[in-house]
C-alpha positions as CSV (number, residue, x, y, z in Angstrom):
1,M,27.2,124.5,101.1
2,I,27.3,121.1,102.7
3,G,30.5,119.3,102.9
4,R,32.7,122.3,102.6
5,R,35.1,123.1,105.3
6,G,36.1,126.9,105.5
7,G,39.1,127.9,103.6
8,M,39.8,128.8,100.0
9,G,38.9,125.6,98.1
10,I,40.9,124.4,95.0
11,V,40.1,127.5,92.9
12,G,41.4,129.7,95.6
13,V,44.7,127.7,96.2
14,A,45.4,127.7,92.3
15,A,44.7,131.4,92.1
16,T,47.1,132.1,95.0
17,A,49.7,129.7,93.4
18,K,49.5,131.6,90.1
19,V,49.9,134.9,91.9
20,V,53.0,133.6,93.8
21,S,54.5,132.2,90.5
22,N,54.0,135.4,88.7
23,R,55.6,137.4,91.5
24,T,58.5,135.1,91.7
25,Q,59.1,135.2,88.0
26,A,59.1,138.9,88.0
27,Q,61.5,139.0,90.6
28,A,63.8,136.6,88.9
29,E,63.7,138.7,85.8
30,Q,64.3,141.9,87.6
31,K,67.5,140.3,89.2
32,A,68.8,138.9,85.9
33,A,68.4,142.6,84.5
34,Q,70.4,144.0,87.3
35,Q,73.2,141.4,87.1
36,A,73.4,142.2,83.2
37,Q,73.7,145.9,83.9
38,Q,76.3,145.1,86.5
39,Q,78.2,143.1,84.0
40,E,78.0,145.9,81.5
41,V,79.7,148.4,84.2
42,A,82.3,146.0,85.3
43,A,83.5,144.5,82.1
44,P,84.7,147.9,80.7
45,A,86.2,148.8,84.0
46,A,88.2,145.6,84.3
47,A,89.2,145.5,80.6
48,A,91.1,148.7,80.3
49,A,92.0,151.7,82.4
50,P,89.9,154.8,81.5
51,A,91.7,158.1,81.2
52,G,90.3,161.4,82.7
53,D,87.0,162.2,81.5
54,D,86.2,158.7,80.5
55,M,86.8,157.5,84.2
56,V,84.4,160.5,85.5
57,A,81.8,159.3,83.2
58,Q,82.1,155.6,84.4
59,L,82.1,156.9,88.0
60,E,79.0,158.9,87.3
61,K,77.3,156.0,85.6
62,L,78.1,153.7,88.7
63,A,76.8,156.6,91.1
64,S,73.4,156.7,88.9
65,L,73.1,153.0,89.0
66,K,73.5,153.0,92.9
67,A,71.0,155.9,93.3
68,S,68.3,154.3,91.2
69,G,68.7,151.1,93.4
70,I,70.3,148.9,90.8
71,L,73.6,148.4,92.5
72,S,73.8,147.9,96.3
73,E,76.3,149.9,98.4
74,E,78.8,146.9,98.3
75,E,78.3,146.4,94.6
76,F,79.0,150.1,94.1
77,T,82.1,150.2,96.1
78,A,83.6,147.2,94.5
79,A,83.0,148.3,91.0
80,K,84.3,151.9,91.8
81,A,87.3,150.0,93.4
82,K,88.0,148.1,90.0
83,L,87.6,151.0,88.0
84,I,90.3,153.1,90.0
85,A,92.6,150.1,90.3
86,G,92.7,150.0,86.5
87,S,93.8,153.5,86.1
């Protein structure tokens, strides 16, 4: 191929940009879903103090979210503290 200088060319660059764009969008959607789940957990904990078995269920749900990687250690600790403080 005369006149071509090594490298990907325009099609390669466009394909790479599309892959990166899709990856970024997927990461943004995953982050939004995680934040929505965190708000669902935090809202009931902050709104009213659960009693007895309900608190245990909330703590188990938080632990499950942490174990599945949805909540970080810091987020788990903060949500747990809010839940316990409300009692």
